[in-house]
All heavy atoms as an XYZ file, in Angstrom:
736
protein
N     -20.874     10.234     10.514
C     -21.175      8.937      9.931
C     -21.175      7.808     10.963
O     -21.981      6.921     10.912
C     -20.073      8.703      8.786
C     -20.428      7.514      7.986
S     -21.914      7.873      7.047
C     -22.002      6.447      6.045
N     -20.208      7.910     11.886
C     -20.108      6.873     12.949
C     -21.460      6.791     13.756
O     -21.986      5.748     14.016
C     -18.970      7.146     13.845
C     -18.743      6.129     14.912
C     -17.578      6.493     15.769
C     -17.390      5.493     16.925
N     -16.289      5.831     17.754
N     -21.943      7.960     14.108
C     -23.200      7.999     14.918
C     -24.419      7.504     14.129
O     -25.246      6.789     14.644
C     -23.411      9.421     15.475
C     -22.390      9.898     16.478
C     -22.679     11.430     16.830
C     -22.398      9.038     17.689
N     -24.413      7.906     12.828
C     -25.482      7.423     11.974
C     -25.512      5.943     11.871
O     -26.534      5.271     11.985
C     -25.321      8.073     10.545
C     -26.344      7.575      9.538
C     -27.749      8.040      9.855
C     -25.940      8.089      8.148
N     -24.357      5.319     11.718
C     -24.241      3.885     11.645
C     -24.613      3.243     13.021
O     -25.458      2.372     13.040
C     -22.810      3.428     11.215
C     -22.689      1.956     11.346
C     -23.238      1.051     10.362
C     -22.021      1.364     12.419
C     -23.151     -0.316     10.502
C     -21.895     -0.045     12.540
C     -22.434     -0.832     11.589
O     -22.332     -2.184     11.718
N     -24.059      3.737     14.099
C     -24.199      3.053     15.346
C     -25.632      3.149     15.887
O     -26.146      2.156     16.447
C     -23.239      3.756     16.359
C     -23.296      3.078     17.749
C     -22.257      3.823     18.652
C     -22.262      3.099     20.033
N     -21.257      3.737     20.943
N     -26.305      4.308     15.691
C     -27.602      4.489     16.331
C     -28.805      4.283     15.320
O     -29.909      4.145     15.765
C     -27.703      5.838     16.968
C     -26.734      5.914     18.144
C     -25.622      6.700     18.034
C     -26.976      5.183     19.311
C     -24.707      6.798     19.157
C     -26.064      5.220     20.373
C     -24.998      6.086     20.286
O     -24.128      6.091     21.340
N     -28.522      4.232     14.048
C     -29.650      4.092     13.055
C     -29.449      2.897     12.222
O     -30.327      1.989     12.287
C     -29.755      5.344     12.241
C     -30.891      5.339     11.242
C     -32.217      5.333     11.923
C     -30.778      6.503     10.227
N     -28.441      2.809     11.502
C     -28.255      1.659     10.535
C     -28.013      0.335     11.248
O     -28.644     -0.669     10.870
C     -27.091      1.934      9.543
C     -27.406      3.075      8.562
C     -26.194      3.312      7.734
C     -28.612      2.764      7.723
N     -27.086      0.263     12.169
C     -26.769     -0.977     12.823
C     -28.011     -1.638     13.480
O     -28.217     -2.813     13.287
C     -25.638     -0.844     13.814
C     -25.184     -2.096     14.416
C     -23.990     -1.918     15.391
C     -23.597     -3.164     16.064
N     -22.448     -2.964     16.987
N     -28.751     -0.907     14.313
C     -29.948     -1.525     14.911
C     -30.903     -2.073     13.850
O     -31.537     -3.107     14.039
C     -30.585     -0.384     15.716
C     -29.429      0.480     16.008
C     -28.555      0.505     14.825
N     -31.078     -1.406     12.771
C     -31.965     -1.876     11.687
C     -31.408     -3.076     11.019
O     -32.048     -4.051     10.818
C     -32.280     -0.695     10.694
C     -33.081      0.406     11.378
C     -33.022     -1.258      9.523
C     -33.225      1.648     10.558
N     -30.161     -2.966     10.565
C     -29.577     -4.041      9.819
C     -29.375     -5.329     10.651
O     -29.570     -6.434     10.124
C     -28.206     -3.631      9.219
C     -28.249     -2.500      8.198
C     -26.858     -2.094      7.800
C     -29.096     -2.889      7.028
N     -29.063     -5.218     11.909
C     -28.837     -6.415     12.763
C     -30.117     -7.106     13.118
O     -30.074     -8.233     13.662
C     -28.067     -6.032     13.997
C     -26.516     -5.994     13.759
C     -26.019     -5.199     12.682
C     -25.691     -6.686     14.507
C     -24.648     -5.177     12.471
C     -24.292     -6.686     14.317
C     -23.807     -5.915     13.279
N     -31.243     -6.532     12.854
C     -32.564     -7.223     13.094
C     -33.047     -8.012     11.853
O     -34.003     -8.688     11.878
C     -33.599     -6.204     13.452
C     -33.458     -5.632     14.851
C     -34.631     -4.849     15.317
N     -34.424     -4.329     16.631
C     -34.235     -3.056     16.904
N     -34.321     -2.123     15.960
N     -34.041     -2.683     18.145
N     -32.313     -7.841     10.727
C     -32.688     -8.515      9.491
C     -31.913     -9.751      9.326
O     -30.859    -10.045      9.991
C     -32.363     -7.566      8.308
C     -32.964     -6.196      8.403
C     -34.446     -6.195      8.410
O     -35.114     -6.892      7.703
N     -35.073     -5.425      9.310
N     -32.396    -10.625      8.438
C     -31.716    -11.831      8.023
C     -30.399    -11.498      7.400
O     -30.399    -10.608      6.460
C     -32.589    -12.597      7.082
C     -32.098    -13.941      6.669
C     -32.108    -14.952      7.782
O     -33.002    -14.876      8.638
O     -31.230    -15.849      7.807
N     -29.273    -11.995      7.766
C     -27.929    -11.623      7.246
C     -27.832    -11.709      5.705
O     -27.302    -10.860      5.094
C     -27.007    -12.525      7.961
C     -27.678    -12.951      9.199
C     -29.117    -13.004      8.841
N     -28.352    -12.837      5.166
C     -28.297    -12.966      3.711
C     -29.117    -11.888      2.970
O     -28.719    -11.446      1.884
C     -28.769    -14.371      3.364
C     -28.349    -14.777      1.927
C     -26.797    -14.842      1.770
O     -26.080    -15.108      2.712
O     -26.361    -14.614      0.629
N     -30.188    -11.508      3.580
C     -30.992    -10.430      2.963
C     -30.304     -9.122      2.935
O     -30.307     -8.398      2.010
C     -32.350    -10.381      3.781
C     -33.288     -9.382      3.147
C     -34.609     -9.395      3.973
N     -35.429     -8.283      3.504
C     -36.471     -7.859      4.160
N     -36.804     -8.315      5.290
N     -37.157     -6.849      3.664
N     -29.618     -8.803      4.072
C     -28.833     -7.583      4.134
C     -27.706     -7.627      3.117
O     -27.405     -6.678      2.449
C     -28.285     -7.305      5.581
C     -27.356     -6.136      5.693
C     -29.403     -7.138      6.530
N     -27.012     -8.810      3.044
C     -25.928     -8.939      2.071
C     -26.411     -8.717      0.632
O     -25.815     -7.994     -0.113
C     -25.304    -10.343      2.217
C     -24.249    -10.607      1.253
N     -24.525    -11.299      0.058
C     -22.911    -10.358      1.274
C     -23.435    -11.418     -0.604
N     -22.409    -10.841      0.076
N     -27.489     -9.322      0.321
C     -28.063     -9.160     -1.086
C     -28.401     -7.716     -1.330
O     -28.157     -7.217     -2.426
C     -29.275    -10.105     -1.242
C     -28.901    -11.505     -1.285
O     -27.716    -11.835     -1.518
O     -29.827    -12.373     -1.070
N     -28.992     -7.042     -0.335
C     -29.384     -5.645     -0.478
C     -28.149     -4.787     -0.737
O     -28.088     -3.920     -1.574
C     -30.202     -5.129      0.699
C     -30.389     -3.648      0.652
C     -31.347     -3.120     -0.151
C     -29.577     -2.787      1.378
C     -31.558     -1.729     -0.199
C     -29.769     -1.450      1.378
C     -30.729     -0.916      0.563
N     -27.131     -5.040      0.111
C     -25.880     -4.220      0.003
C     -25.153     -4.463     -1.339
O     -24.609     -3.518     -1.915
C     -25.008     -4.495      1.186
C     -25.560     -4.060      2.507
S     -26.137     -2.377      2.559
C     -24.564     -1.526      2.699
N     -25.225     -5.676     -1.797
C     -24.593     -5.962     -3.135
C     -25.342     -5.185     -4.229
O     -24.745     -4.567     -5.122
C     -24.502     -7.473     -3.378
C     -24.195     -7.738     -4.861
C     -23.505     -8.114     -2.451
N     -26.667     -5.231     -4.145
C     -27.459     -4.574     -5.239
C     -27.206     -3.075     -5.122
O     -27.095     -2.384     -6.117
C     -28.977     -4.886     -5.053
C     -29.336     -6.260     -5.514
C     -30.853     -6.426     -5.656
N     -31.633     -5.976     -4.466
C     -31.879     -6.707     -3.422
N     -31.484     -8.008     -3.310
N     -32.504     -6.155     -2.433
N     -27.218     -2.510     -3.882
C     -27.034     -1.074     -3.693
C     -25.621     -0.675     -4.158
O     -25.520      0.342     -4.842
C     -27.233     -0.759     -2.176
C     -27.180      0.691     -1.896
C     -28.175      1.538     -2.281
C     -26.089      1.190     -1.161
C     -28.128      2.912     -2.038
C     -26.013      2.560     -0.903
C     -27.068      3.420     -1.336
N     -24.617     -1.405     -3.832
C     -23.313     -1.139     -4.231
C     -23.029     -1.237     -5.710
O     -22.429     -0.354     -6.271
N     -23.680     -2.225     -6.394
C     -23.622     -2.360     -7.818
C     -24.286     -1.127     -8.464
O     -23.690     -0.583     -9.457
C     -24.273     -3.599     -8.309
N     -25.367     -0.655     -7.970
C     -26.002      0.550     -8.538
C     -25.147      1.756     -8.371
O     -24.993      2.576     -9.269
C     -27.403      0.694     -7.878
C     -28.197      1.790     -8.528
C     -29.593      1.777     -8.161
N     -30.181      0.609     -8.718
C     -31.402      0.142     -8.404
N     -32.139      0.757     -7.542
N     -31.929     -0.908     -9.048
N     -24.596      1.920     -7.176
C     -23.735      3.112     -6.935
C     -22.492      3.064     -7.837
O     -22.094      4.102     -8.326
C     -23.249      3.120     -5.457
C     -24.038      3.735     -4.424
C     -23.397      3.591     -3.047
C     -24.250      5.190     -4.698
N     -21.956      1.889     -8.024
C     -20.768      1.743     -8.901
C     -20.948      2.014    -10.357
O     -20.051      2.285    -11.056
N     -22.222      2.001    -10.773
C     -22.514      2.257    -12.225
C     -22.346      3.767    -12.606
O     -22.097      4.033    -13.793
C     -23.943      1.875    -12.542
C     -24.128      0.454    -12.759
C     -25.542      0.149    -13.241
N     -25.987     -1.114    -12.687
C     -27.145     -1.327    -12.138
N     -28.033     -0.336    -12.023
N     -27.401     -2.475    -11.615
N     -22.373      4.593    -11.673
C     -22.336      6.041    -11.952
C     -21.095      6.688    -11.315
O     -20.802      6.417    -10.195
C     -23.609      6.722    -11.428
C     -24.814      6.029    -11.938
C     -25.586      5.153    -11.160
C     -25.291      6.217    -13.240
C     -26.683      4.472    -11.652
C     -26.402      5.573    -13.764
C     -27.092      4.730    -12.952
O     -28.216      4.068    -13.455
N     -20.513      7.613    -12.048
C     -19.373      8.341    -11.569
C     -19.727      9.113    -10.264
O     -18.987      9.162     -9.346
C     -18.823      9.332    -12.615
N     -20.930      9.675    -10.194
C     -21.304     10.438     -8.981
C     -21.404      9.497     -7.804
O     -21.007      9.818     -6.710
C     -22.608     11.179     -9.179
C     -23.065     11.865     -7.964
C     -22.489     13.071     -7.617
C     -24.066     11.351     -7.077
C     -22.885     13.732     -6.475
C     -24.429     12.032     -5.964
C     -23.847     13.196     -5.655
N     -21.905      8.238     -8.044
C     -21.986      7.275     -6.920
C     -20.670      6.889     -6.414
O     -20.392      6.789     -5.233
N     -19.679      6.655     -7.326
C     -18.301      6.284     -6.960
C     -17.636      7.480     -6.227
O     -16.948      7.330     -5.205
C     -17.534      5.829     -8.161
C     -17.995      4.497     -8.722
C     -17.094      4.052     -9.867
N     -16.888      4.965    -10.972
C     -17.762      5.030    -12.016
N     -18.743      4.187    -12.135
N     -17.484      5.899    -12.983
N     -17.813      8.661     -6.754
C     -17.229      9.897     -6.190
C     -17.783     10.088     -4.747
O     -17.003     10.359     -3.810
C     -17.483     11.033     -7.036
C     -17.007     12.351     -6.448
C     -15.726     12.892     -6.495
C     -17.801     13.284     -5.784
N     -15.678     14.043     -5.831
C     -16.985     14.381     -5.451
C     -19.176     13.388     -5.474
C     -17.458     15.464     -4.747
C     -19.630     14.501     -4.842
C     -18.791     15.480     -4.454
N     -19.060     10.035     -4.651
C     -19.638     10.343     -3.268
C     -19.282      9.232     -2.258
O     -19.049      9.566     -1.076
C     -21.196     10.485     -3.367
O     -21.730      9.371     -3.916
N     -19.227      8.007     -2.675
C     -18.765      6.968     -1.827
C     -17.334      7.180     -1.397
O     -17.021      6.994     -0.203
C     -18.960      5.587     -2.468
O     -20.306      5.429     -2.848
C     -18.521      4.477     -1.562
N     -16.496      7.561     -2.320
C     -15.082      7.797     -1.982
C     -14.929      9.016     -1.025
O     -14.082      8.921     -0.119
C     -14.274      8.028     -3.226
N     -15.732      9.998     -1.149
C     -15.677     11.192     -0.258
C     -15.968     10.744      1.148
O     -15.331     11.139      2.070
C     -16.727     12.228     -0.702
C     -16.283     12.898     -1.998
C     -16.898     13.309      0.360
C     -14.980     13.704     -1.942
N     -16.902      9.823      1.327
C     -17.296      9.384      2.672
C     -16.366      8.347      3.287
O     -16.025      8.420      4.434
C     -18.757      8.840      2.599
C     -19.717      9.915      2.295
C     -19.177      8.272      3.992
C     -21.160      9.464      1.923
N     -16.005      7.340      2.422
C     -15.285      6.196      2.989
C     -13.748      6.048      2.700
O     -13.089      5.408      3.465
C     -15.942      4.942      2.548
C     -17.377      4.766      3.095
C     -18.419      4.901      2.263
C     -17.572      4.467      4.420
C     -19.765      4.749      2.685
C     -18.808      4.309      4.885
C     -19.938      4.415      4.048
N     -13.356      6.579      1.599
C     -11.983      6.311      1.270
C     -10.962      7.106      2.097
O     -11.203      8.266      2.456
C     -11.744      6.746     -0.241
C     -10.511      6.111     -0.851
O      -9.947      5.184     -0.258
O     -10.043      6.541     -1.885
N      -9.912      6.443      2.485
C      -8.845      7.072      3.275
C      -7.557      6.705      2.715
O      -7.260      5.549      2.414
C      -8.941      6.572      4.771
C      -7.904      7.097      5.625
C      -7.985      8.349      6.150
C      -6.765      6.379      5.903
C      -6.926      8.864      6.972
C      -5.726      6.834      6.732
C      -5.848      8.130      7.246
O      -4.844      8.620      8.076
N      -6.689      7.745      2.507
C      -5.368      7.437      1.936
C      -4.338      8.019      2.831
O      -4.466      9.188      3.370
C      -5.254      8.073      0.548
C      -6.182      7.385     -0.436
C      -6.068      8.008     -1.796
C      -7.056      7.264     -2.729
N      -7.320      8.041     -3.930
N      -3.242      7.290      3.055
C      -2.101      7.765      3.808
C      -0.891      7.025      3.258
O      -0.917      5.785      3.227
C      -2.305      7.482      5.315
C      -1.216      8.069      6.114
O      -0.067      8.132      5.752
N      -1.614      8.534      7.285
N       0.124      7.756      2.859
C       1.294      7.080      2.315
C       1.913      6.083      3.247
O       2.542      5.132      2.777
C       2.250      8.247      2.034
C       1.380      9.475      1.884
C       0.191      9.208      2.786
N       1.774      6.229      4.503
C       2.333      5.284      5.444
C       1.699      3.918      5.395
O       2.289      2.893      5.786
C       2.177      5.789      6.885
N       0.497      3.806      4.810
C      -0.179      2.533      4.679
C       0.210      1.800      3.414
O      -0.060      0.599      3.281
C      -1.671      2.723      4.677
C      -2.277      3.298      5.955
C      -3.776      3.581      5.789
C      -2.075      2.361      7.106
N       0.812      2.481      2.427
C       1.159      1.877      1.151
C       2.220      0.835      1.348
O       3.132      0.965      2.097
C       1.578      2.959      0.175
C       0.462      3.858     -0.225
C       0.943      4.974     -1.154
O       2.084      4.882     -1.729
O       0.173      5.927     -1.371
N       2.014     -0.303      0.608
C       2.972     -1.419      0.654
C       3.220     -1.949     -0.692
O       2.349     -1.864     -1.575
C       2.416     -2.552      1.542
C       2.181     -2.123      2.968
C       1.657     -3.271      3.812
O       1.775     -4.452      3.440
N       1.068     -2.952      4.907
N       4.439     -2.510     -0.875
C       4.707     -3.217     -2.100
C       5.172     -4.587     -1.728
O       6.219     -4.765     -1.056
C       5.800     -2.436     -2.920
C       6.008     -3.035     -4.284
C       6.908     -2.110     -5.144
C       6.846     -2.629     -6.574
N       7.553     -1.710     -7.455
N       4.429     -5.594     -2.166
C       4.748     -6.961     -1.810
C       4.787     -7.803     -3.079
O       3.806     -7.807     -3.916
C       3.579     -7.547     -0.867
C       3.496     -6.683      0.436
C       3.843     -9.002     -0.514
C       2.300     -6.985      1.307
N       5.922     -8.439     -3.275
C       6.107     -9.257     -4.457
C       5.879     -8.511     -5.752
O       5.326     -9.010     -6.726
C       5.298    -10.502     -4.423
C       5.556    -11.468     -3.260
C       4.558    -12.649     -3.218
C       7.005    -12.080     -3.375
N       6.241     -7.235     -5.758
C       6.101     -6.391     -6.943
C       4.694     -5.810     -7.158
O       4.458     -5.166     -8.113
N       3.773     -6.078     -6.219
C       2.454     -5.554     -6.360
C       2.278     -4.435     -5.321
O       2.536     -4.568     -4.176
C       1.380     -6.670     -6.038
C       1.589     -7.845     -7.033
C      -0.027     -6.117     -6.160
C       0.751     -9.062     -6.691
N       1.813     -3.289     -5.833
C       1.564     -2.167     -4.916
C       0.159     -2.086     -4.375
O      -0.772     -2.295     -5.190
C       1.802     -0.849     -5.723
O       3.155     -0.766     -6.119
N       0.062     -1.907     -3.063
C      -1.249     -1.850     -2.433
C      -1.344     -0.444     -1.739
O      -0.372     -0.026     -1.101
C      -1.348     -2.875     -1.359
C      -1.309     -4.316     -1.925
C      -0.116     -5.046     -1.878
C      -2.429     -4.913     -2.420
C      -0.056     -6.312     -2.393
C      -2.394     -6.201     -2.858
C      -1.168     -6.886     -2.954
N      -2.483      0.243     -1.899
C      -2.617      1.559     -1.302
C      -2.800      1.433      0.186
O      -2.570      2.394      0.968
C      -3.692      2.381     -1.927
C      -5.100      1.876     -1.788
C      -6.102      2.803     -2.407
C      -7.524      2.358     -2.148
N      -8.477      3.284     -2.645
N      -3.274      0.239      0.712
C      -3.334      0.012      2.155
C      -3.414     -1.494      2.353
O      -3.705     -2.214      1.416
C      -4.553      0.796      2.777
C      -5.834      0.268      2.368
O      -6.143     -0.889      2.517
N      -6.692      1.143      1.799
N      -3.213     -1.957      3.610
C      -3.158     -3.375      3.813
C      -4.570     -3.988      4.167
O      -4.650     -5.202      4.425
C      -2.330     -3.524      5.099
C      -2.565     -2.185      5.780
C      -2.730     -1.178      4.712
N      -5.688     -3.227      3.965
C      -6.961     -3.748      4.281
C      -7.639     -4.214      3.041
O      -7.810     -3.433      2.071
C      -7.862     -2.676      4.942
C      -7.175     -2.079      6.161
C      -9.200     -3.256      5.296
C      -6.866     -3.040      7.280
N      -7.969     -5.529      2.972
C      -8.515     -6.120      1.795
C      -9.943     -6.688      2.132
O     -10.323     -6.876      3.235
N     -10.596     -7.019      1.050
C     -11.913     -7.638      1.163
C     -11.768     -9.116      0.869
O     -11.254     -9.493     -0.183
C     -12.935     -6.983      0.198
C     -14.331     -7.510      0.242
C     -14.970     -7.152      1.610
C     -15.194     -6.919     -0.827
N     -12.225     -9.941      1.753
C     -12.076    -11.408      1.633
C     -12.923    -11.925      0.517
O     -13.947    -11.394      0.093
C     -12.445    -12.070      2.923
N     -12.493    -13.022     -0.049
C     -13.222    -13.739     -1.117
C     -14.618    -14.169     -0.516
O     -14.754    -14.480      0.594
C     -12.478    -14.982     -1.556
N     -15.616    -14.106     -1.405
C     -16.944    -14.518     -0.997
C     -17.912    -13.426     -0.809
O     -19.067    -13.606     -1.111
N     -17.465    -12.270     -0.410
C     -18.446    -11.158     -0.264
C     -19.035    -10.821     -1.566
O     -20.249    -10.568     -1.728
C     -17.786     -9.968      0.348
C     -18.775     -8.788      0.590
C     -19.615     -8.751      1.687
C     -18.814     -7.765     -0.276
C     -20.415     -7.778      1.808
C     -19.740     -6.751     -0.167
C     -20.583     -6.746      0.939
N     -18.151    -10.686     -2.614
C     -18.584    -10.267     -3.979
C     -18.323    -11.386     -4.880
O     -17.592    -11.331     -5.912
C     -17.863     -8.995     -4.402
C     -18.391     -8.459     -5.730
O     -19.592     -8.777     -6.092
O     -17.612     -7.788     -6.406
N     -18.879    -12.579     -4.598
C     -18.644    -13.802     -5.318
C     -19.020    -13.751     -6.799
O     -18.394    -14.484     -7.582
C     -19.232    -14.980     -4.654
C     -20.713    -14.952     -4.609
C     -21.349    -16.078     -3.823
C     -22.853    -15.840     -3.629
N     -23.336    -16.404     -2.371
N     -19.911    -12.913     -7.177
C     -20.330    -12.782     -8.578
C     -19.669    -11.526     -9.293
O     -20.090    -11.128    -10.340
C     -21.865    -12.738     -8.719
C     -22.440    -13.977     -8.271
O     -21.877    -15.024     -8.477
N     -23.634    -13.891     -7.574
N     -18.755    -10.909     -8.640
C     -17.977     -9.737     -9.137
C     -18.947     -8.632     -9.596
O     -18.774     -8.051    -10.642
C     -17.056    -10.166    -10.293
N     -19.898     -8.295     -8.770
C     -20.845     -7.238     -9.078
C     -20.426     -5.877     -8.559
O     -20.962     -4.862     -8.911
C     -22.208     -7.574     -8.523
C     -22.816     -8.878     -9.081
C     -24.100     -9.248     -8.315
O     -25.078     -8.467     -8.413
O     -24.115    -10.324     -7.696
N     -19.426     -5.854     -7.700
C     -19.010     -4.649     -6.961
C     -17.659     -4.127     -7.377
O     -17.084     -3.232     -6.731
C     -19.052     -4.886     -5.478
C     -20.413     -5.344     -4.957
C     -20.278     -5.691     -3.455
C     -21.399     -4.223     -5.138
N     -17.126     -4.606     -8.461
C     -15.791     -4.214     -8.891
C     -15.652     -2.689     -9.141
O     -14.579     -2.168     -8.947
C     -15.318     -4.981    -10.149
O     -16.231     -4.733    -11.155
C     -15.206     -6.479     -9.843
N     -16.672     -2.035     -9.523
C     -16.606     -0.562     -9.733
C     -16.632      0.234     -8.471
O     -16.017      1.308     -8.403
C     -17.790     -0.141    -10.671
O     -17.669     -0.712    -11.900
N     -17.283     -0.235     -7.407
C     -17.466      0.585     -6.240
C     -16.474      0.207     -5.126
O     -16.145      1.068     -4.341
C     -18.962      0.445     -5.705
C     -19.249      1.613     -4.713
C     -19.153     -0.904     -5.046
C     -19.355      2.907     -5.270
N     -15.916     -0.979     -5.132
C     -15.019     -1.376     -4.044
C     -13.781     -0.459     -3.860
O     -13.422     -0.130     -2.765
C     -14.626     -2.851     -4.165
C     -15.721     -3.853     -3.827
C     -15.216     -5.250     -4.057
C     -16.234     -3.647     -2.471
N     -13.179     -0.019     -4.943
C     -12.010      0.913     -4.752
C     -12.424      2.173     -4.066
O     -11.677      2.766     -3.319
C     -11.555      1.156     -6.186
C     -11.987     -0.011     -6.970
C     -13.310     -0.426     -6.361
N     -13.676      2.625     -4.297
C     -14.148      3.879     -3.668
C     -14.446      3.723     -2.220
O     -14.442      4.667     -1.430
C     -15.421      4.405     -4.347
N     -14.618      2.454     -1.749
C     -14.918      2.231     -0.341
C     -13.623      2.195      0.473
O     -13.594      2.475      1.660
C     -15.625      0.889     -0.153
C     -15.909      0.556      1.284
C     -16.972      0.874     -0.879
N     -12.499      2.051     -0.175
C     -11.225      2.161      0.531
C     -10.421      0.889      0.709
O      -9.387      0.936      1.317
N     -10.889     -0.163      0.145
C     -10.170     -1.407      0.243
C      -8.850     -1.315     -0.600
O      -8.872     -0.823     -1.667
C     -10.965     -2.666     -0.253
C     -12.078     -3.005      0.715
C     -13.357     -2.720      0.310
C     -11.849     -3.560      1.933
C     -14.407     -3.048      1.144
C     -12.884     -3.898      2.769
C     -14.191     -3.621      2.389
N      -7.782     -1.866     -0.051
C      -6.554     -1.867     -0.747
C      -6.496     -2.915     -1.776
O      -5.747     -2.821     -2.754
N      -7.273     -3.953     -1.608
C      -7.395     -5.030     -2.598
C      -8.608     -5.854     -2.288
O      -9.172     -5.748     -1.203
C      -6.167     -5.925     -2.571
C      -5.923     -6.633     -1.254
C      -6.395     -7.915     -1.033
C      -5.218     -5.992     -0.231
C      -6.170     -8.546      0.188
C      -5.046     -6.636      1.013
C      -5.477     -7.884      1.178
N      -9.033     -6.703     -3.222
C     -10.127     -7.650     -3.085
C      -9.750     -8.932     -3.655
O      -9.087     -8.946     -4.711
C     -11.418     -7.088     -3.647
N     -10.078    -10.037     -3.056
C      -9.805    -11.384     -3.577
C     -10.948    -11.776     -4.539
O     -12.029    -11.479     -4.397
C      -9.722    -12.381     -2.445
C      -8.513    -12.146     -1.592
C      -8.411    -13.255     -0.521
O      -9.157    -14.228     -0.539
O      -7.528    -13.128      0.262
C-alpha cells in the first residue's frame, strides 16, 4: 500500500487542485461508508489496533490518540467510514 501511494497516487493527487481532491475523497469515502463491504475492506487496509494506544481521558475511551481535525468532514458525510480508516476520534 505504501508503494502504491508513494509512486502512483501521490504524484497524481498532488498535481490536482487541493479542493478538487478533497471533494473527490469526500464523495468516494461517503460512497464506501454506505456499504458494509466498503467499511470492512477499508478497515482491513487501514485500521490498526493496539491496546497500548488506548486512552481514557475525562471518562471518554479512545482506541488511539490519532484524531481527525474539524473541517475535513464539515458536512458530516463520512461518519460511517471514518472509524474504518482508523481514527480514534473526529471533531
